[in-house]
All heavy atoms as TSV, in Angstrom:
chain	resi	resn	atom	element	x	y	z
A	1	LYS	N	N	-9.481	-11.441	15.972
A	1	LYS	CA	C	-8.275	-12.238	16.086
A	1	LYS	C	C	-7.357	-11.922	14.905
A	1	LYS	O	O	-7.797	-11.871	13.771
A	1	LYS	CB	C	-8.640	-13.710	16.108
A	1	LYS	CG	C	-7.446	-14.615	16.182
A	1	LYS	CD	C	-7.869	-16.066	16.208
A	1	LYS	CE	C	-6.615	-16.903	16.194
A	1	LYS	NZ	N	-6.880	-18.302	16.028
A	2	VAL	N	N	-6.084	-11.755	15.185
A	2	VAL	CA	C	-5.106	-11.452	14.147
A	2	VAL	C	C	-4.430	-12.748	13.728
A	2	VAL	O	O	-4.036	-13.558	14.571
A	2	VAL	CB	C	-4.047	-10.448	14.664
A	2	VAL	CG1	C	-2.992	-10.189	13.622
A	2	VAL	CG2	C	-4.718	-9.162	15.094
A	3	ALA	N	N	-4.295	-12.930	12.420
A	3	ALA	CA	C	-3.646	-14.133	11.893
A	3	ALA	C	C	-2.147	-14.093	12.169
A	3	ALA	O	O	-1.541	-13.028	12.154
A	3	ALA	CB	C	-3.888	-14.230	10.390
A	4	PRO	N	N	-1.545	-15.251	12.455
A	4	PRO	CA	C	-0.091	-15.284	12.610
A	4	PRO	C	C	0.592	-14.804	11.327
A	4	PRO	O	O	0.029	-14.903	10.234
A	4	PRO	CB	C	0.210	-16.762	12.854
A	4	PRO	CG	C	-1.091	-17.394	13.211
A	4	PRO	CD	C	-2.161	-16.543	12.598
A	5	MET	N	N	1.791	-14.270	11.454
A	5	MET	CA	C	2.497	-13.713	10.292
A	5	MET	C	C	2.656	-14.736	9.173
A	5	MET	O	O	2.538	-14.393	8.009
A	5	MET	CB	C	3.868	-13.176	10.707
A	5	MET	CG	C	3.783	-11.841	11.423
A	5	MET	SD	S	2.878	-10.578	10.487
A	5	MET	CE	C	4.023	-10.258	9.165
A	6	THR	N	N	2.913	-16.003	9.496
A	6	THR	CA	C	3.074	-17.004	8.440
A	6	THR	C	C	1.773	-17.179	7.659
A	6	THR	O	O	1.792	-17.324	6.450
A	6	THR	CB	C	3.531	-18.350	9.015
A	6	THR	OG1	O	2.643	-18.750	10.054
A	6	THR	CG2	C	4.947	-18.274	9.547
A	7	GLU	N	N	0.660	-17.131	8.355
A	7	GLU	CA	C	-0.639	-17.234	7.679
A	7	GLU	C	C	-0.877	-15.999	6.821
A	7	GLU	O	O	-1.335	-16.097	5.688
A	7	GLU	CB	C	-1.747	-17.383	8.720
A	7	GLU	CG	C	-3.118	-17.619	8.114
A	7	GLU	CD	C	-4.190	-17.814	9.179
A	7	GLU	OE1	O	-3.860	-18.223	10.305
A	7	GLU	OE2	O	-5.353	-17.532	8.855
A	8	PHE	N	N	-0.540	-14.825	7.367
A	8	PHE	CA	C	-0.684	-13.587	6.611
A	8	PHE	C	C	0.184	-13.634	5.354
A	8	PHE	O	O	-0.269	-13.294	4.269
A	8	PHE	CB	C	-0.295	-12.392	7.483
A	8	PHE	CG	C	-0.375	-11.076	6.763
A	8	PHE	CD1	C	-1.600	-10.492	6.494
A	8	PHE	CD2	C	0.775	-10.425	6.351
A	8	PHE	CE1	C	-1.688	-9.285	5.828
A	8	PHE	CE2	C	0.699	-9.215	5.686
A	8	PHE	CZ	C	-0.527	-8.641	5.422
A	9	ALA	N	N	1.429	-14.069	5.489
A	9	ALA	CA	C	2.336	-14.144	4.343
A	9	ALA	C	C	1.780	-15.093	3.280
A	9	ALA	O	O	1.841	-14.801	2.092
A	9	ALA	CB	C	3.725	-14.598	4.788
A	10	ALA	N	N	1.217	-16.210	3.705
A	10	ALA	CA	C	0.636	-17.155	2.751
A	10	ALA	C	C	-0.532	-16.528	2.003
A	10	ALA	O	O	-0.683	-16.727	0.795
A	10	ALA	CB	C	0.183	-18.421	3.474
A	11	ILE	N	N	-1.342	-15.749	2.706
A	11	ILE	CA	C	-2.477	-15.080	2.070
A	11	ILE	C	C	-1.973	-14.070	1.036
A	11	ILE	O	O	-2.462	-14.015	-0.085
A	11	ILE	CB	C	-3.371	-14.388	3.118
A	11	ILE	CG1	C	-4.085	-15.447	3.954
A	11	ILE	CG2	C	-4.363	-13.436	2.471
A	11	ILE	CD1	C	-4.762	-14.904	5.195
A	12	ILE	N	N	-0.971	-13.276	1.413
A	12	ILE	CA	C	-0.439	-12.244	0.517
A	12	ILE	C	C	0.133	-12.867	-0.752
A	12	ILE	O	O	0.030	-12.298	-1.824
A	12	ILE	CB	C	0.628	-11.401	1.248
A	12	ILE	CG1	C	-0.029	-10.576	2.350
A	12	ILE	CG2	C	1.397	-10.509	0.310
A	12	ILE	CD1	C	-1.065	-9.583	1.876
A	13	HIS	N	N	0.735	-14.055	-0.635
A	13	HIS	CA	C	1.373	-14.682	-1.795
A	13	HIS	C	C	0.440	-15.598	-2.577
A	13	HIS	O	O	0.862	-16.221	-3.537
A	13	HIS	CB	C	2.628	-15.432	-1.357
A	13	HIS	CG	C	3.682	-14.507	-0.847
A	13	HIS	ND1	N	4.269	-13.537	-1.622
A	13	HIS	CD2	C	4.232	-14.382	0.375
A	13	HIS	CE1	C	5.139	-12.859	-0.905
A	13	HIS	NE2	N	5.134	-13.349	0.311
A	14	ASP	N	N	-0.817	-15.672	-2.206
A	14	ASP	CA	C	-1.796	-16.481	-2.931
A	14	ASP	C	C	-2.121	-15.788	-4.242
A	14	ASP	O	O	-2.653	-14.681	-4.244
A	14	ASP	CB	C	-3.062	-16.632	-2.082
A	14	ASP	CG	C	-4.131	-17.475	-2.749
A	14	ASP	OD1	O	-4.076	-17.683	-3.982
A	14	ASP	OD2	O	-5.032	-17.926	-2.040
A	15	PRO	N	N	-1.800	-16.424	-5.386
A	15	PRO	CA	C	-2.049	-15.775	-6.680
A	15	PRO	C	C	-3.505	-15.366	-6.890
A	15	PRO	O	O	-3.786	-14.399	-7.575
A	15	PRO	CB	C	-1.643	-16.834	-7.708
A	15	PRO	CG	C	-0.769	-17.775	-6.969
A	15	PRO	CD	C	-1.211	-17.725	-5.520
A	16	GLY	N	N	-4.436	-16.076	-6.270
A	16	GLY	CA	C	-5.850	-15.734	-6.403
A	16	GLY	C	C	-6.221	-14.436	-5.697
A	16	GLY	O	O	-7.256	-13.860	-5.965
A	17	LEU	N	N	-5.357	-13.983	-4.811
A	17	LEU	CA	C	-5.639	-12.762	-4.062
A	17	LEU	C	C	-4.677	-11.634	-4.421
A	17	LEU	O	O	-4.554	-10.665	-3.684
A	17	LEU	CB	C	-5.555	-13.047	-2.555
A	17	LEU	CG	C	-6.572	-14.044	-2.018
A	17	LEU	CD1	C	-6.327	-14.304	-0.541
A	17	LEU	CD2	C	-7.986	-13.556	-2.249
A	18	THR	N	N	-4.022	-11.746	-5.559
A	18	THR	CA	C	-3.014	-10.751	-5.938
A	18	THR	C	C	-3.578	-9.340	-5.967
A	18	THR	O	O	-2.962	-8.415	-5.435
A	18	THR	CB	C	-2.406	-11.100	-7.312
A	18	THR	OG1	O	-1.774	-12.381	-7.204
A	18	THR	CG2	C	-1.376	-10.082	-7.737
A	19	ALA	N	N	-4.738	-9.145	-6.548
A	19	ALA	CA	C	-5.301	-7.797	-6.635
A	19	ALA	C	C	-5.608	-7.234	-5.251
A	19	ALA	O	O	-5.333	-6.065	-4.976
A	19	ALA	CB	C	-6.563	-7.801	-7.494
A	20	ILE	N	N	-6.128	-8.060	-4.375
A	20	ILE	CA	C	-6.422	-7.607	-3.013
A	20	ILE	C	C	-5.127	-7.277	-2.290
A	20	ILE	O	O	-5.009	-6.235	-1.647
A	20	ILE	CB	C	-7.221	-8.682	-2.242
A	20	ILE	CG1	C	-8.607	-8.839	-2.864
A	20	ILE	CG2	C	-7.320	-8.336	-0.761
A	20	ILE	CD1	C	-9.376	-10.032	-2.368
A	21	ALA	N	N	-4.137	-8.133	-2.413
A	21	ALA	CA	C	-2.847	-7.908	-1.762
A	21	ALA	C	C	-2.179	-6.662	-2.316
A	21	ALA	O	O	-1.609	-5.867	-1.568
A	21	ALA	CB	C	-1.949	-9.122	-1.934
A	22	ASP	N	N	-2.222	-6.477	-3.631
A	22	ASP	CA	C	-1.624	-5.298	-4.244
A	22	ASP	C	C	-2.279	-4.028	-3.727
A	22	ASP	O	O	-1.608	-3.055	-3.401
A	22	ASP	CB	C	-1.742	-5.345	-5.763
A	22	ASP	CG	C	-0.733	-6.270	-6.408
A	22	ASP	OD1	O	0.209	-6.710	-5.716
A	22	ASP	OD2	O	-0.884	-6.541	-7.597
A	23	ASN	N	N	-3.606	-4.036	-3.654
A	23	ASN	CA	C	-4.317	-2.865	-3.160
A	23	ASN	C	C	-3.927	-2.587	-1.708
A	23	ASN	O	O	-3.657	-1.447	-1.341
A	23	ASN	CB	C	-5.823	-3.054	-3.293
A	23	ASN	CG	C	-6.591	-1.790	-2.987
A	23	ASN	OD1	O	-6.248	-0.717	-3.450
A	23	ASN	ND2	N	-7.625	-1.919	-2.187
A	24	ALA	N	N	-3.875	-3.634	-0.889
A	24	ALA	CA	C	-3.488	-3.470	0.512
A	24	ALA	C	C	-2.056	-2.962	0.616
A	24	ALA	O	O	-1.756	-2.088	1.439
A	24	ALA	CB	C	-3.642	-4.786	1.262
A	25	GLY	N	N	-1.170	-3.481	-0.225
A	25	GLY	CA	C	0.215	-3.023	-0.213
A	25	GLY	C	C	0.336	-1.567	-0.622
A	25	GLY	O	O	1.106	-0.805	-0.031
A	26	GLY	N	N	-0.425	-1.183	-1.625
A	26	GLY	CA	C	-0.425	0.217	-2.062
A	26	GLY	C	C	-0.944	1.137	-0.975
A	26	GLY	O	O	-0.372	2.201	-0.713
A	27	ARG	N	N	-2.008	0.717	-0.311
A	27	ARG	CA	C	-2.560	1.503	0.802
A	27	ARG	C	C	-1.535	1.632	1.925
A	27	ARG	O	O	-1.386	2.694	2.522
A	27	ARG	CB	C	-3.819	0.844	1.355
A	27	ARG	CG	C	-5.044	1.027	0.515
A	27	ARG	CD	C	-6.187	0.208	1.133
A	27	ARG	NE	N	-7.416	0.400	0.436
A	27	ARG	CZ	C	-8.361	1.269	0.813
A	27	ARG	NH1	N	-8.217	2.001	1.871
A	27	ARG	NH2	N	-9.454	1.387	0.111
A	28	LEU	N	N	-0.841	0.532	2.218
A	28	LEU	CA	C	0.154	0.553	3.281
A	28	LEU	C	C	1.305	1.491	2.937
A	28	LEU	O	O	1.752	2.276	3.779
A	28	LEU	CB	C	0.682	-0.859	3.549
A	28	LEU	CG	C	1.752	-0.981	4.617
A	28	LEU	CD1	C	1.245	-0.462	5.961
A	28	LEU	CD2	C	2.204	-2.419	4.732
A	29	ALA	N	N	1.785	1.430	1.700
A	29	ALA	CA	C	2.868	2.328	1.276
A	29	ALA	C	C	2.422	3.790	1.375
A	29	ALA	O	O	3.168	4.649	1.856
A	29	ALA	CB	C	3.300	1.988	-0.152
A	30	TYR	N	N	1.212	4.067	0.934
A	30	TYR	CA	C	0.667	5.425	0.987
A	30	TYR	C	C	0.535	5.898	2.435
A	30	TYR	O	O	0.926	7.024	2.777
A	30	TYR	CB	C	-0.684	5.450	0.273
A	30	TYR	CG	C	-1.306	6.819	0.130
A	30	TYR	CD1	C	-0.719	7.776	-0.684
A	30	TYR	CD2	C	-2.478	7.140	0.798
A	30	TYR	CE1	C	-1.302	9.039	-0.830
A	30	TYR	CE2	C	-3.065	8.389	0.657
A	30	TYR	CZ	C	-2.466	9.333	-0.160
A	30	TYR	OH	O	-3.043	10.573	-0.305
A	31	ALA	N	N	0.008	5.027	3.302
A	31	ALA	CA	C	-0.146	5.384	4.713
A	31	ALA	C	C	1.214	5.602	5.377
A	31	ALA	O	O	1.370	6.517	6.197
A	31	ALA	CB	C	-0.920	4.296	5.444
A	32	THR	N	N	2.199	4.797	5.008
A	32	THR	CA	C	3.543	4.955	5.560
A	32	THR	C	C	4.130	6.295	5.152
A	32	THR	O	O	4.738	6.996	5.968
A	32	THR	CB	C	4.443	3.798	5.116
A	32	THR	OG1	O	3.860	2.567	5.554
A	32	THR	CG2	C	5.846	3.926	5.687
A	33	TYR	N	N	3.941	6.666	3.907
A	33	TYR	CA	C	4.375	7.988	3.445
A	33	TYR	C	C	3.713	9.068	4.307
A	33	TYR	O	O	4.372	9.992	4.776
A	33	TYR	CB	C	4.006	8.175	1.971
A	33	TYR	CG	C	4.289	9.558	1.439
A	33	TYR	CD1	C	5.525	9.867	0.898
A	33	TYR	CD2	C	3.317	10.552	1.479
A	33	TYR	CE1	C	5.786	11.142	0.408
A	33	TYR	CE2	C	3.564	11.827	1.006
A	33	TYR	CZ	C	4.804	12.111	0.460
A	33	TYR	OH	O	5.068	13.375	-0.011
A	34	GLY	N	N	2.428	8.905	4.537
A	34	GLY	CA	C	1.698	9.877	5.342
A	34	GLY	C	C	2.226	9.976	6.768
A	34	GLY	O	O	2.370	11.076	7.310
A	35	LEU	N	N	2.534	8.849	7.357
A	35	LEU	CA	C	3.074	8.861	8.711
A	35	LEU	C	C	4.388	9.634	8.785
A	35	LEU	O	O	4.676	10.285	9.782
A	35	LEU	CB	C	3.293	7.426	9.209
A	35	LEU	CG	C	2.027	6.662	9.565
A	35	LEU	CD1	C	2.355	5.191	9.811
A	35	LEU	CD2	C	1.361	7.267	10.789
A	36	HIS	N	N	5.166	9.548	7.732
A	36	HIS	CA	C	6.475	10.203	7.722
A	36	HIS	C	C	6.426	11.659	7.271
A	36	HIS	O	O	7.424	12.367	7.390
A	36	HIS	CB	C	7.450	9.411	6.850
A	36	HIS	CG	C	7.880	8.138	7.514
A	36	HIS	ND1	N	8.924	8.076	8.394
A	36	HIS	CD2	C	7.367	6.892	7.452
A	36	HIS	CE1	C	9.050	6.853	8.834
A	36	HIS	NE2	N	8.116	6.110	8.283
A	37	THR	N	N	5.303	12.103	6.767
A	37	THR	CA	C	5.197	13.494	6.293
A	37	THR	C	C	4.135	14.292	7.045
A	37	THR	O	O	3.803	15.408	6.633
A	37	THR	CB	C	4.853	13.533	4.792
A	37	THR	OG1	O	3.562	12.938	4.599
A	37	THR	CG2	C	5.907	12.828	3.951
A	38	GLY	N	N	3.606	13.709	8.106
A	38	GLY	CA	C	2.528	14.385	8.823
A	38	GLY	C	C	1.255	14.439	7.992
A	38	GLY	O	O	0.434	15.330	8.144
A	39	PHE	N	N	1.094	13.473	7.093
A	39	PHE	CA	C	-0.047	13.378	6.186
A	39	PHE	C	C	-0.199	14.632	5.332
A	39	PHE	O	O	-1.296	15.123	5.100
A	39	PHE	CB	C	-1.331	13.005	6.946
A	39	PHE	CG	C	-1.251	11.613	7.504
A	39	PHE	CD1	C	-0.787	11.397	8.800
A	39	PHE	CD2	C	-1.572	10.519	6.730
A	39	PHE	CE1	C	-0.667	10.110	9.316
A	39	PHE	CE2	C	-1.456	9.230	7.225
A	39	PHE	CZ	C	-1.005	9.029	8.518
A	40	LYS	N	N	0.947	15.108	4.873
A	40	LYS	CA	C	0.992	16.260	3.968
A	40	LYS	C	C	1.582	15.823	2.630
A	40	LYS	O	O	2.448	14.953	2.560
A	40	LYS	CB	C	1.864	17.390	4.541
A	40	LYS	CG	C	1.347	17.958	5.848
A	40	LYS	CD	C	0.059	18.719	5.648
A	40	LYS	CE	C	-0.441	19.324	6.946
A	40	LYS	NZ	N	-1.717	19.988	6.786
A	41	THR	N	N	1.128	16.443	1.550
A	41	THR	CA	C	1.681	16.186	0.223
A	41	THR	C	C	3.032	16.896	0.098
A	41	THR	O	O	3.427	17.658	0.980
A	41	THR	CB	C	0.732	16.698	-0.873
A	41	THR	OG1	O	0.599	18.121	-0.730
A	41	THR	CG2	C	-0.635	16.026	-0.795
A	42	HIS	N	N	3.698	16.691	-1.013
A	42	HIS	CA	C	5.017	17.302	-1.225
A	42	HIS	C	C	4.957	18.834	-1.180
A	42	HIS	O	O	5.940	19.488	-0.877
A	42	HIS	CB	C	5.613	16.840	-2.554
A	42	HIS	CG	C	4.901	17.399	-3.750
A	42	HIS	ND1	N	3.701	16.877	-4.192
A	42	HIS	CD2	C	5.203	18.438	-4.547
A	42	HIS	CE1	C	3.308	17.588	-5.237
A	42	HIS	NE2	N	4.200	18.523	-5.471
A	43	ASP	N	N	3.787	19.397	-1.446
A	43	ASP	CA	C	3.658	20.858	-1.441
A	43	ASP	C	C	2.894	21.386	-0.223
A	43	ASP	O	O	2.415	22.518	-0.211
A	43	ASP	CB	C	3.024	21.355	-2.739
A	43	ASP	CG	C	1.661	20.754	-3.014
A	43	ASP	OD1	O	1.188	19.920	-2.209
A	43	ASP	OD2	O	1.075	21.100	-4.047
A	44	GLY	N	N	2.789	20.548	0.833
A	44	GLY	CA	C	2.244	21.006	2.101
A	44	GLY	C	C	0.742	20.892	2.288
A	44	GLY	O	O	0.215	21.248	3.333
A	45	ARG	N	N	0.031	20.411	1.281
A	45	ARG	CA	C	-1.424	20.228	1.433
A	45	ARG	C	C	-1.714	18.928	2.179
A	45	ARG	O	O	-0.869	18.051	2.261
A	45	ARG	CB	C	-2.088	20.195	0.058
A	45	ARG	CG	C	-2.011	21.536	-0.676
A	45	ARG	CD	C	-2.629	21.481	-2.067
A	45	ARG	NE	N	-1.796	20.655	-2.933
A	45	ARG	CZ	C	-2.244	19.629	-3.671
A	45	ARG	NH1	N	-3.524	19.320	-3.674
A	45	ARG	NH2	N	-1.423	18.920	-4.416
A	46	ASP	N	N	-2.925	18.803	2.714
A	46	ASP	CA	C	-3.333	17.553	3.348
A	46	ASP	C	C	-3.412	16.449	2.297
A	46	ASP	O	O	-3.894	16.673	1.179
A	46	ASP	CB	C	-4.701	17.707	4.011
A	46	ASP	CG	C	-4.668	18.606	5.230
A	46	ASP	OD1	O	-3.579	18.760	5.829
A	46	ASP	OD2	O	-5.730	19.143	5.589
A	47	MET	N	N	-2.924	15.270	2.670
A	47	MET	CA	C	-3.029	14.131	1.758
A	47	MET	C	C	-4.500	13.722	1.616
A	47	MET	O	O	-5.208	13.644	2.615
A	47	MET	CB	C	-2.238	12.939	2.301
A	47	MET	CG	C	-0.742	13.082	2.210
A	47	MET	SD	S	0.153	11.714	3.026
A	47	MET	CE	C	-0.462	10.276	2.160
A	48	PRO	N	N	-4.936	13.458	0.392
A	48	PRO	CA	C	-6.315	12.961	0.229
A	48	PRO	C	C	-6.413	11.521	0.710
A	48	PRO	O	O	-5.412	10.807	0.809
A	48	PRO	CB	C	-6.540	13.050	-1.283
A	48	PRO	CG	C	-5.189	13.080	-1.898
A	48	PRO	CD	C	-4.245	13.640	-0.880
A	49	ALA	N	N	-7.622	11.093	1.009
A	49	ALA	CA	C	-7.869	9.696	1.360
A	49	ALA	C	C	-7.529	8.815	0.168
A	49	ALA	O	O	-7.627	9.239	-0.994
A	49	ALA	CB	C	-9.336	9.506	1.742
A	50	TRP	N	N	-7.129	7.586	0.438
A	50	TRP	CA	C	-6.784	6.635	-0.628
A	50	TRP	C	C	-7.898	6.564	-1.672
A	50	TRP	O	O	-7.640	6.586	-2.868
A	50	TRP	CB	C	-6.537	5.254	-0.009
A	50	TRP	CG	C	-6.321	4.169	-1.008
A	50	TRP	CD1	C	-7.254	3.279	-1.456
A	50	TRP	CD2	C	-5.102	3.861	-1.694
A	50	TRP	NE1	N	-6.685	2.432	-2.377
A	50	TRP	CE2	C	-5.369	2.767	-2.528
A	50	TRP	CE3	C	-3.832	4.397	-1.672
A	50	TRP	CZ2	C	-4.389	2.195	-3.339
A	50	TRP	CZ3	C	-2.856	3.826	-2.476
A	50	TRP	CH2	C	-3.136	2.746	-3.302
A	51	GLU	N	N	-9.135	6.500	-1.218
A	51	GLU	CA	C	-10.274	6.374	-2.126
A	51	GLU	C	C	-10.428	7.585	-3.039
A	51	GLU	O	O	-11.057	7.490	-4.093
A	51	GLU	CB	C	-11.570	6.166	-1.344
A	51	GLU	CG	C	-11.649	4.864	-0.587
A	51	GLU	CD	C	-10.847	4.870	0.721
A	51	GLU	OE1	O	-10.418	5.946	1.183
A	51	GLU	OE2	O	-10.635	3.776	1.274
A	52	SER	N	N	-9.875	8.720	-2.648
A	52	SER	CA	C	-9.975	9.936	-3.458
A	52	SER	C	C	-8.856	10.060	-4.482
A	52	SER	O	O	-8.904	10.938	-5.339
A	52	SER	CB	C	-9.942	11.171	-2.550
A	52	SER	OG	O	-11.039	11.164	-1.687
A	53	LEU	N	N	-7.847	9.190	-4.388
A	53	LEU	CA	C	-6.744	9.258	-5.346
A	53	LEU	C	C	-7.201	8.765	-6.714
A	53	LEU	O	O	-7.951	7.788	-6.804
A	53	LEU	CB	C	-5.570	8.380	-4.872
A	53	LEU	CG	C	-4.888	8.789	-3.584
A	53	LEU	CD1	C	-3.848	7.733	-3.199
A	53	LEU	CD2	C	-4.248	10.154	-3.723
A	54	PRO	N	N	-6.727	9.402	-7.771
A	54	PRO	CA	C	-7.038	8.899	-9.112
A	54	PRO	C	C	-6.442	7.503	-9.303
A	54	PRO	O	O	-5.426	7.167	-8.671
A	54	PRO	CB	C	-6.356	9.902	-10.048
A	54	PRO	CG	C	-5.991	11.076	-9.211
A	54	PRO	CD	C	-5.905	10.603	-7.797
A	55	PRO	N	N	-7.044	6.679	-10.147
A	55	PRO	CA	C	-6.534	5.325	-10.378
A	55	PRO	C	C	-5.043	5.286	-10.743
A	55	PRO	O	O	-4.329	4.394	-10.289
A	55	PRO	CB	C	-7.401	4.799	-11.526
A	55	PRO	CG	C	-8.682	5.557	-11.381
A	55	PRO	CD	C	-8.283	6.927	-10.904
A	56	LEU	N	N	-4.564	6.234	-11.523
A	56	LEU	CA	C	-3.152	6.254	-11.900
A	56	LEU	C	C	-2.253	6.400	-10.674
A	56	LEU	O	O	-1.218	5.735	-10.556
A	56	LEU	CB	C	-2.876	7.380	-12.895
A	56	LEU	CG	C	-1.429	7.499	-13.368
A	56	LEU	CD1	C	-1.004	6.249	-14.125
A	56	LEU	CD2	C	-1.255	8.736	-14.225
A	57	VAL	N	N	-2.656	7.231	-9.726
A	57	VAL	CA	C	-1.862	7.435	-8.510
A	57	VAL	C	C	-1.926	6.197	-7.616
A	57	VAL	O	O	-0.912	5.762	-7.064
A	57	VAL	CB	C	-2.315	8.705	-7.769
A	57	VAL	CG1	C	-1.581	8.869	-6.450
A	57	VAL	CG2	C	-2.106	9.932	-8.648
A	58	GLN	N	N	-3.104	5.589	-7.493
A	58	GLN	CA	C	-3.211	4.345	-6.727
A	58	GLN	C	C	-2.315	3.269	-7.333
A	58	GLN	O	O	-1.601	2.562	-6.621
A	58	GLN	CB	C	-4.655	3.856	-6.674
A	58	GLN	CG	C	-5.547	4.667	-5.778
A	58	GLN	CD	C	-6.934	4.078	-5.653
A	58	GLN	OE1	O	-7.230	2.980	-6.124
A	58	GLN	NE2	N	-7.818	4.816	-4.999
A	59	THR	N	N	-2.325	3.170	-8.655
A	59	THR	CA	C	-1.493	2.184	-9.348
A	59	THR	C	C	-0.011	2.436	-9.091
A	59	THR	O	O	0.765	1.491	-8.930
A	59	THR	CB	C	-1.795	2.198	-10.857
A	59	THR	OG1	O	-3.180	1.894	-11.040
A	59	THR	CG2	C	-0.964	1.180	-11.605
A	60	ALA	N	N	0.377	3.696	-9.029
A	60	ALA	CA	C	1.776	4.029	-8.742
A	60	ALA	C	C	2.161	3.565	-7.336
A	60	ALA	O	O	3.248	2.996	-7.141
A	60	ALA	CB	C	2.000	5.526	-8.894
A	61	TRP	N	N	1.301	3.790	-6.348
A	61	TRP	CA	C	1.594	3.339	-4.985
A	61	TRP	C	C	1.627	1.820	-4.911
A	61	TRP	O	O	2.429	1.236	-4.175
A	61	TRP	CB	C	0.595	3.927	-3.996
A	61	TRP	CG	C	0.928	5.336	-3.649
A	61	TRP	CD1	C	0.287	6.469	-4.066
A	61	TRP	CD2	C	2.015	5.788	-2.827
A	61	TRP	NE1	N	0.913	7.580	-3.548
A	61	TRP	CE2	C	1.971	7.195	-2.793
A	61	TRP	CE3	C	3.017	5.133	-2.119
A	61	TRP	CZ2	C	2.887	7.954	-2.069
A	61	TRP	CZ3	C	3.936	5.886	-1.403
A	61	TRP	CH2	C	3.865	7.277	-1.387
A	62	ILE	N	N	0.763	1.159	-5.650
A	62	ILE	CA	C	0.778	-0.308	-5.708
A	62	ILE	C	C	2.102	-0.784	-6.298
A	62	ILE	O	O	2.708	-1.743	-5.802
A	62	ILE	CB	C	-0.433	-0.834	-6.504
A	62	ILE	CG1	C	-1.704	-0.615	-5.684
A	62	ILE	CG2	C	-0.255	-2.296	-6.880
A	62	ILE	CD1	C	-3.000	-0.820	-6.453
A	63	ALA	N	N	2.603	-0.099	-7.328
A	63	ALA	CA	C	3.899	-0.456	-7.921
A	63	ALA	C	C	5.031	-0.281	-6.913
A	63	ALA	O	O	5.954	-1.105	-6.856
A	63	ALA	CB	C	4.156	0.393	-9.161
A	64	VAL	N	N	4.962	0.768	-6.105
A	64	VAL	CA	C	5.967	0.969	-5.051
A	64	VAL	C	C	5.956	-0.228	-4.095
A	64	VAL	O	O	7.009	-0.771	-3.745
A	64	VAL	CB	C	5.705	2.281	-4.283
A	64	VAL	CG1	C	6.534	2.349	-3.017
A	64	VAL	CG2	C	5.972	3.484	-5.168
A	65	ALA	N	N	4.781	-0.631	-3.671
A	65	ALA	CA	C	4.667	-1.754	-2.724
A	65	ALA	C	C	5.187	-3.041	-3.351
A	65	ALA	O	O	5.882	-3.818	-2.687
A	65	ALA	CB	C	3.220	-1.909	-2.272
A	66	ARG	N	N	4.856	-3.292	-4.607
A	66	ARG	CA	C	5.354	-4.498	-5.287
A	66	ARG	C	C	6.873	-4.501	-5.349
A	66	ARG	O	O	7.510	-5.516	-5.084
A	66	ARG	CB	C	4.822	-4.566	-6.710
A	66	ARG	CG	C	3.420	-5.026	-6.840
A	66	ARG	CD	C	3.078	-5.130	-8.310
A	66	ARG	NE	N	1.675	-5.391	-8.490
A	66	ARG	CZ	C	1.010	-5.103	-9.618
A	66	ARG	NH1	N	1.630	-4.543	-10.618
A	66	ARG	NH2	N	-0.258	-5.370	-9.707
A	67	THR	N	N	7.445	-3.360	-5.681
A	67	THR	CA	C	8.897	-3.244	-5.791
A	67	THR	C	C	9.546	-3.467	-4.435
A	67	THR	O	O	10.524	-4.210	-4.321
A	67	THR	CB	C	9.295	-1.881	-6.359
A	67	THR	OG1	O	8.692	-1.732	-7.652
A	67	THR	CG2	C	10.795	-1.743	-6.475
A	68	ALA	N	N	8.991	-2.866	-3.397
A	68	ALA	CA	C	9.555	-3.021	-2.051
A	68	ALA	C	C	9.486	-4.478	-1.596
A	68	ALA	O	O	10.399	-4.968	-0.938
A	68	ALA	CB	C	8.806	-2.127	-1.069
A	69	LYS	N	N	8.434	-5.163	-1.976
A	69	LYS	CA	C	8.275	-6.572	-1.600
A	69	LYS	C	C	9.375	-7.435	-2.218
A	69	LYS	O	O	9.765	-8.444	-1.651
A	69	LYS	CB	C	6.898	-7.055	-2.049
A	69	LYS	CG	C	6.514	-8.426	-1.555
A	69	LYS	CD	C	5.058	-8.707	-1.834
A	69	LYS	CE	C	4.945	-9.632	-3.008
A	69	LYS	NZ	N	3.585	-10.066	-3.296
A	70	GLU	N	N	9.892	-7.031	-3.373
A	70	GLU	CA	C	10.915	-7.806	-4.063
A	70	GLU	C	C	12.332	-7.526	-3.558
A	70	GLU	O	O	13.252	-8.248	-3.880
A	70	GLU	CB	C	10.849	-7.510	-5.567
A	70	GLU	CG	C	9.534	-7.900	-6.218
A	70	GLU	CD	C	9.204	-9.369	-6.055
A	70	GLU	OE1	O	10.123	-10.217	-6.152
A	70	GLU	OE2	O	8.014	-9.701	-5.809
A	71	LEU	N	N	12.509	-6.485	-2.750
A	71	LEU	CA	C	13.837	-6.157	-2.246
A	71	LEU	C	C	14.294	-7.215	-1.237
A	71	LEU	O	O	13.476	-7.756	-0.503
A	71	LEU	CB	C	13.836	-4.774	-1.578
A	71	LEU	CG	C	13.592	-3.613	-2.515
A	71	LEU	CD1	C	13.476	-2.314	-1.708
A	71	LEU	CD2	C	14.709	-3.484	-3.540
A	72	PRO	N	N	15.594	-7.482	-1.217
A	72	PRO	CA	C	16.099	-8.478	-0.249
A	72	PRO	C	C	16.006	-7.993	1.182
A	72	PRO	O	O	15.938	-6.858	1.496
A	72	PRO	CB	C	17.548	-8.685	-0.642
A	72	PRO	CG	C	17.894	-7.573	-1.570
A	72	PRO	CD	C	16.613	-6.963	-2.053
């Protein structure tokens, strides 16, 4: 069963779940990039799985998701 969007939004904004939400947001941003690039990197290689990304790169994608969430 999928939660209604209002319930999902409440979960995402729960301060106790910030790390989980941030990780999910980073994964979503990364996956969206992949959908738009045919899952290729900027230099044409296959994109690695999220779990294979170095922590610094995961953190960068999480920052992208946080920033996008703040846009009007």
